N, C-alpha and C positions, 0 to 999 in steps of 0.2 A: 917230398920233390916241392921245390918252391916255384913260383910263377915265372921266376928269370929262366928256368932250367928248360931245356928242350931235350926230348928223347928221338934218338933216331937209331933203330935196330937196338935199343935196349941200353944205350950209351947216354949220359949226360954230358952233351958238348960244351954247353955255356955254363957249367956249374960255377956259381959265384960271379959272373961278369954280368955286370948291368948293361943293358942295352939302352941307349939314349934315346929320348923323344925326338922325332923329327922337328923341323921350324914350321912346317905347316901344321902339325898338330898342336904345338904350341901356340899358335897364333889364333886357331880355331877355338882353343880352350880359353885362351885370355877374353876373347871377343865373347862366346858364349857365357862365361861366368859372370858377367856384368848384368845379364838379363835375370830377373827372378825366375824361379823354379816354375812359378805359376804360369808363365808366358807359354811353356809347352803345353800345359793341360789346356790353357784357354785357345791356343792355336787349334788342338785336337779337336776341341768342342765346335770350333768355327768350322773346321774342315767337315764334320760330321754334319752339322747344319747346313752348310753349302751344298754338300753332296746329296743331302735329302732334297733340298729345294730344286737343284738340277734335275734330279731324277724325277721329281714330281710334275716338274713343268717340261716334260718332254724331252729334256736334254739328256738321256740316257748315258749315252757314251762319256760325256763331260762329267755326269755325274759319278760315275763309276771310277773314272780317273781321279777325280777329287777325293773319293771315298778311300782311296789308298793311302792317302796323307796321313790320316792320323796316328796310325801305327809309327810312321817314321817319326813325327814329332814326339810321340811317348818315349820311343827309343831315345831319342835326343836328350828328352828330359831325364831319363834315367841315367844316360852318361854323363850329363851335366852335374847331376847331382852326386854321382860317384867321385867326379872329378874334384868337386867342391868338398866333399866329405874326407876322402883319403888322399886326394892330390894325383897327379899322373905320375908320379915317382914311387907310388906306395908307400909313405911316410909310416904308416901303421905296421909294416911287414909284409913280407911276402909269403910267409907260412900261411896256409889256410886257417890253422888254427888261431892265428894273431888277429884275426877279422872279428869285430864284435856279432856276438849271437852265434859263432862257431862252437860245434860241441867241444866241449873240453876248455873253453876259454873263460 
């Protein structure tokens, strides 16, 4: 089964049909692709440091709120790296075995 296929009640409705990216998704990818991957890692580190500082200075609620940000930054960095390496259209193929490091590749 490819990533482009969806299953519903055991049938492949979109077999072979490519689903185009939305304009918003492409715009976000173009903007985030300009930033080096390290930006997301540094942002997560800064959020952790800021969260700890807020928490230790008595602003616990703000510290917890800011402490939720690092995961978001790391996920965005991971997504950004995937888009940079394989592209949003899946240029390397949509079969799981086409991806680097996949069993049988």
